C-alpha positions in Angstrom: -1.2 16.6 -17.6 -3.5 19.5 -16.4 -4.4 19.9 -12.7 -7.8 20.9 -11.6 -8.5 21.8 -7.9 -12.0 21.3 -6.4 -12.9 23.7 -3.6 -16.2 22.0 -2.8 -17.5 18.5 -3.1 -18.3 18.3 -6.9 -20.8 15.8 -8.4 -19.3 12.9 -10.2 -21.1 14.1 -13.4 -18.7 17.0 -13.3 -15.6 15.1 -12.4 -16.3 12.6 -15.2 -16.1 15.4 -17.8 -12.3 15.5 -17.4 -10.5 12.8 -19.4 -8.3 10.8 -16.9 -5.3 10.7 -19.2 -5.2 14.5 -19.5 -6.5 15.8 -16.2 -5.8 15.2 -12.5 -8.7 16.4 -10.4 -8.3 16.7 -6.6 -9.0 19.0 -3.6 -5.3 19.2 -2.7 -3.7 20.2 -6.0 -1.0 22.8 -5.7 -0.8 25.6 -8.3 -3.7 24.3 -10.4 -4.4 25.1 -14.0 -8.1 25.3 -13.2 -10.4 25.6 -10.2 -13.9 24.0 -9.9 -16.0 25.5 -7.1 -19.6 25.8 -5.9 -20.3 28.2 -3.0 -16.9 28.4 -1.2 -15.3 31.9 -1.3 -12.0 31.9 -3.3 -9.2 33.7 -1.5 -6.8 35.8 -3.6 -3.9 33.5 -2.8 -5.6 30.8 -4.9 -4.9 33.0 -8.0 -1.6 31.5 -8.8 0.5 32.2 -11.8 -0.5 28.9 -13.6 -4.2 29.4 -13.1 -6.0 29.7 -16.4 -9.7 29.6 -15.3 -12.2 29.2 -12.5 -15.5 27.5 -13.1 -18.3 28.2 -10.7 -21.1 25.5 -10.7 -23.8 28.0 -10.2 -25.6 31.1 -11.7 -23.7 33.7 -9.6 -20.0 34.3 -9.0 -20.2 36.5 -5.9 -17.8 34.1 -4.2 -15.1 34.6 -6.9 -12.8 37.7 -7.0 -13.7 38.5 -10.6 -11.9 41.8 -10.9 -8.6 40.3 -9.7 -9.1 37.4 -12.0 -9.6 39.7 -15.0 -6.4 41.7 -14.2 -4.5 38.4 -14.2 -6.1 37.0 -17.4 -8.0 34.3 -15.5 -11.3 33.4 -17.2 -14.3 33.0 -14.8 -17.1 30.7 -15.9 -20.6 30.2 -14.5 -23.5 27.9 -15.4 -26.6 29.9 -16.5 -29.5 27.7 -17.3 -28.2 24.6 -15.7 -31.1 24.5 -13.4 -33.6 25.7 -16.0 -35.8 22.6 -16.0 -36.0 22.5 -12.2 -37.1 26.1 -12.0 -39.5 25.7 -14.9 -41.2 22.8 -13.1 -41.5 24.8 -9.8 -42.9 27.8 -11.8 -45.6 25.6 -13.2 -46.4 24.4 -9.7 -46.5 28.0 -8.6 -49.0 28.9 -11.3 -51.3 26.1 -10.0 -50.8 27.0 -6.4 -51.7 30.6 -7.2 -54.9 29.5 -8.8 -56.3 26.5 -7.1 -55.9 27.3 -3.3 -54.2 23.9 -2.9 -52.2 24.9 0.2 -55.2 26.3 2.0 -57.2 23.2 1.1 -54.6 20.8 2.3 -54.2 22.7 5.6 -57.9 22.8 6.1 -58.2 19.0 5.4 -55.4 18.3 7.9 -57.4 20.2 10.5 -60.1 17.6 10.2 -57.9 15.0 11.9 -59.7 13.1 14.7 -63.1 14.3 13.6 -65.8 11.9 12.5 -67.7 12.1 9.3 -64.7 13.6 7.4 -66.2 12.8 3.9 -69.3 14.8 4.8 -67.3 17.7 6.1 -65.2 17.7 3.0 -68.2 17.7 0.8 -69.7 20.6 2.7 -66.5 22.7 2.9 -64.6 22.0 -0.3 -66.1 24.8 -2.4 -64.4 27.5 -0.3 -61.2 26.6 -2.1 -62.4 26.7 -5.6 -60.1 28.5 -8.0 -59.8 29.2 -11.8 -58.2 26.9 -14.3 -55.1 28.0 -16.3 -56.6 27.0 -19.7 -57.8 30.0 -21.6 -56.1 32.5 -19.3 -53.3 34.9 -20.4 -49.8 34.5 -19.0 -47.1 37.1 -19.4 -43.5 35.9 -19.2 -41.1 38.7 -18.3 -37.6 37.6 -19.3 -37.0 35.0 -22.1 -33.8 33.4 -21.1 -33.3 29.6 -20.7 -36.0 29.4 -18.0 -38.5 31.9 -19.4 -38.5 30.1 -22.7 -39.2 26.7 -21.1 -42.0 28.2 -19.0 -43.6 30.0 -22.0 -43.5 26.9 -24.1 -44.9 24.6 -21.4 -47.8 27.0 -20.6 -48.9 26.8 -24.2 -49.5 23.1 -23.6 -51.7 24.2 -20.6 -53.9 26.0 -23.1 -52.8 29.4 -22.0 -52.4 32.5 -24.2 -48.7 33.4 -23.6 -47.1 36.8 -24.1 -43.3 37.2 -23.8 -41.4 40.3 -23.1 -37.6 40.6 -23.3 -35.9 43.5 -25.0 -32.5 41.6 -24.9 -33.6 38.2 -26.1 -30.8 36.1 -27.5 -30.9 34.5 -30.9 -30.7 31.0 -29.3 -33.7 31.8 -27.1 -35.7 33.2 -30.0 -35.1 30.0 -32.0 -36.3 27.9 -29.0 -39.5 29.8 -28.4 -42.8 28.3 -29.5 -44.4 30.0 -32.5 -47.5 30.3 -30.4 -45.9 32.7 -27.9 -46.7 36.3 -28.8 -44.2 39.1 -28.5 -45.2 42.0 -26.2 -43.8 45.2 -27.7 -43.5 46.7 -24.3 -44.0 45.7 -20.7 -47.0 47.9 -20.2 -49.0 46.1 -22.9 -48.3 42.8 -21.2 -49.3 44.1 -17.8 -52.7 45.3 -19.0 -53.6 42.0 -20.8 -52.3 39.2 -18.5 -54.1 37.2 -15.8 -50.8 35.7 -14.7 -47.3 37.1 -14.8 -44.1 35.0 -14.3 -40.8 36.8 -13.8 -37.6 35.4 -15.2 -35.5 38.5 -15.7 -31.9 38.9 -14.7 -31.0 41.1 -11.8 -29.0 44.3 -12.3 -29.3 48.0 -11.6 -31.8 48.4 -14.4 -34.2 45.7 -13.2 -33.9 46.1 -9.4 -37.4 46.8 -8.1 -38.9 46.6 -11.6 -42.2 45.3 -10.1 -43.1 48.3 -8.0 -46.2 50.4 -7.3 -46.2 52.1 -10.7 -46.0 48.8 -12.5 -48.8 47.2 -10.3 -51.0 50.2 -11.1 -50.9 49.2 -14.8 -51.7 45.6 -14.2 -55.0 43.9 -14.8 -57.1 43.7 -11.7 -56.8 40.3 -9.9 -53.5 39.4 -11.6 -51.5 36.5 -10.0 -47.7 37.1 -9.8 -45.0 34.4 -9.8 -41.4 35.2 -8.9 -38.8 32.4 -9.0 -36.1 34.7 -10.5 -34.6 37.1 -7.9 -36.0 38.7 -4.7 -34.7 42.2 -5.6 -36.8 42.3 -8.8 -40.0 42.8 -6.7 -40.8 45.6 -4.2 -42.3 43.8 -1.3 -44.0 46.9 0.1 -45.7 47.4 -3.3 -46.8 43.8 -3.3 -48.5 44.3 0.1 -50.3 47.4 -1.2 -51.3 45.7 -4.4 -52.8 42.8 -2.4 -54.7 45.2 -0.1 -56.2 47.1 -3.0 -57.2 44.0 -5.0 -54.7 44.4 -7.8 -52.9 41.2 -6.9 -55.0 38.1 -6.2 -52.0 36.1 -5.1 -48.2 36.2 -5.1 -46.0 33.1 -5.2 -42.3 33.6 -4.6 -39.2 31.5 -3.8 -37.8 34.4 -1.7 -39.5 34.6 1.8 -39.0 37.7 3.9 -40.5 38.9 7.2 -43.1 41.2 5.6 -44.4 38.5 3.2 -45.1 35.9 5.9 -48.6 35.4 7.4 -50.6 36.7 4.5 -53.0 34.1 3.1 -52.6 35.5 -0.4 -48.9 35.2 -0.5 -47.2 31.7 -0.9 -43.6 31.7 0.2 -41.4 28.8 -0.9 -38.0 28.3 0.8 -35.6 28.7 -2.1 -36.5 25.3 -3.6 -36.9 26.1 -7.3 -33.5 25.1 -8.5 -32.7 22.6 -5.8 -32.9 19.2 -7.4 -30.3 16.4 -7.7 -30.5 16.7 -11.4 -29.8 20.4 -11.4 -26.8 19.9 -9.2 -25.4 17.3 -11.6 -26.2 19.7 -14.6 -24.3 22.6 -12.9 -21.2 20.4 -12.2 -21.1 18.9 -15.7 -21.6 22.3 -17.4 -18.9 24.0 -15.3 -16.5 21.1 -15.8 -17.1 21.1 -19.6 -16.5 24.8 -19.9 -13.3 24.5 -17.9 -12.1 21.5 -19.9 -12.8 23.2 -23.3 -10.9 26.3 -22.3 -7.9 24.5 -20.9 -7.6 22.2 -23.9 -8.7 24.4 -26.8 -9.0 28.0 -25.6 -12.7 28.1 -26.3 -14.8 30.3 -24.0 -18.5 29.9 -23.3 -20.5 31.5 -20.4 -17.7 33.6 -18.9 -18.6 36.6 -16.8 -15.4 38.5 -17.6 -14.6 37.6 -21.2 -16.7 37.2 -24.3 -18.0 33.9 -25.8 -15.4 32.9 -28.3 -15.3 29.5 -30.0 -13.5 28.0 -33.0 -13.5 24.2 -33.7 -10.1 22.8 -32.9 -8.4 21.2 -36.0 -5.0 20.4 -34.5 -3.1 23.4 -35.7 -1.1 25.7 -33.4 -3.5 28.0 -31.6 -2.5 31.3 -30.0 -5.0 32.7 -27.5 -4.6 36.3 -26.4 -6.4 38.1 -23.5 -6.0 41.9 -23.7 -7.5 45.1 -22.6 -10.4 46.3 -24.8 -8.6 49.3 -26.3 -7.9 50.5 -29.9 -4.9 49.4 -32.0 -4.3 46.0 -30.5 -5.3 43.6 -33.3 -3.1 45.3 -36.0 0.2 44.8 -34.2 -0.8 41.2 -33.3 -1.5 40.2 -36.9 1.6 42.2 -38.1 3.7 40.1 -35.8 2.7 36.9 -37.6 3.0 38.6 -41.0 6.6 39.7 -40.2 7.4 36.1 -39.3 5.8 34.8 -42.5 3.3 32.8 -40.5 -0.1 32.4 -42.2 -3.2 32.9 -40.0 -5.6 30.2 -41.1 -8.5 31.2 -38.8 -9.0 34.1 -36.4 -11.7 35.3 -34.1 -11.7 38.2 -31.8 -14.4 39.5 -29.4 -14.7 42.0 -26.5 -16.7 42.2 -23.3 -16.6 45.3 -21.2 -13.0 46.2 -20.4 -11.5 43.0 -21.8 -11.1 41.3 -25.1 -10.0 37.9 -26.5 -8.4 36.8 -29.7 -7.9 33.2 -31.0 -5.6 32.6 -34.0 -5.0 29.2 -35.7 -1.8 29.3 -37.7 -0.3 27.2 -40.5 3.1 26.7 -38.8 4.4 24.7 -35.9 7.3 27.1 -35.4 5.9 29.8 -33.2 8.9 30.0 -30.9 9.2 33.4 -29.3 5.7 34.6 -30.3 4.3 34.4 -26.8 7.1 36.5 -25.4 6.7 39.2 -28.1 3.0 39.4 -27.6 3.4 39.8 -23.9 5.6 42.8 -24.5 2.7 44.6 -26.1 1.2 47.2 -23.7 -2.4 46.0 -23.6 -1.8 42.3 -23.7 -2.5 40.5 -20.3 -2.1 36.8 -21.0 -1.0 34.6 -24.0 -1.3 30.9 -24.5 0.0 28.6 -27.2 -2.0 25.4 -27.7 
């Protein structure tokens, strides 16, 4: 029986991913094999000797001591794309809000309360809120991960011409992308052509402030910008300047800040994009599934500190090795099995940054002492026999 500790209230859709005969899931487990968490900070004392993995039901792991986990051979999972549909839907709403002056129109109509002849007033004043249709316009999608692909595909159905830009697009994302989405060879070509730009890039040192004064100077005049990705991707001072000089016709963002409020060409939404009951259930189920698959079979998907590494489990003895990503590790490991006349039926090894992971399925049930010998190797951090 494996024990999983929950550090927040976790949706039942996550709890139900753990087979009851194999897992005990509770918030008061001592020395758990796995931890399931949402936003609560994980103290170092939770990193007990038995702990195999931590699964964060969310797209960030800033509440998890990742470096300490890596040093102890604890896999840290997260759930990228679990809220993709929710963010896609809000992005589509953002595109419409950026065009059709819906919010200004609604606010104006509400101001007619207690006046007589409302129908006549509406007929007289409605044209001040006219805005362009999306059909026939060009949309640039910057970042073609799970959300960007959904947005690009959906906007093709709006009748938009869609350009996508992502120098690091994954094979899975490329397979999911509509054939009608054109690839922009570089960001500058997308900027010059598009009437709308929707940002879905990840946040790192390279992308921080990527939409700045220099980028806005290359944009088509009157472009409408949508940002439901990360606040730090956009330079707010540059946004204000671009609005003042007419480069930006409107800016819709899920990240309000003091300088963005009070401008009628900026629509600030209070971090609602991924906040749906369905996305909460999706995050919990995804985190729990990843944790379950690692504990039971050693398979890794969506880890921040170790590489994706999966082999279908066929019931043979499986040895899982977490080690430092240095030279001359694999040879001694395979030699150990050769010296014991144990045939390796299947093997997969991958690395990520400073750490690496090897899975070996072997044709022998007698692997006594293998774990201890592997742990004596200098670069090996953790070994499991499944």
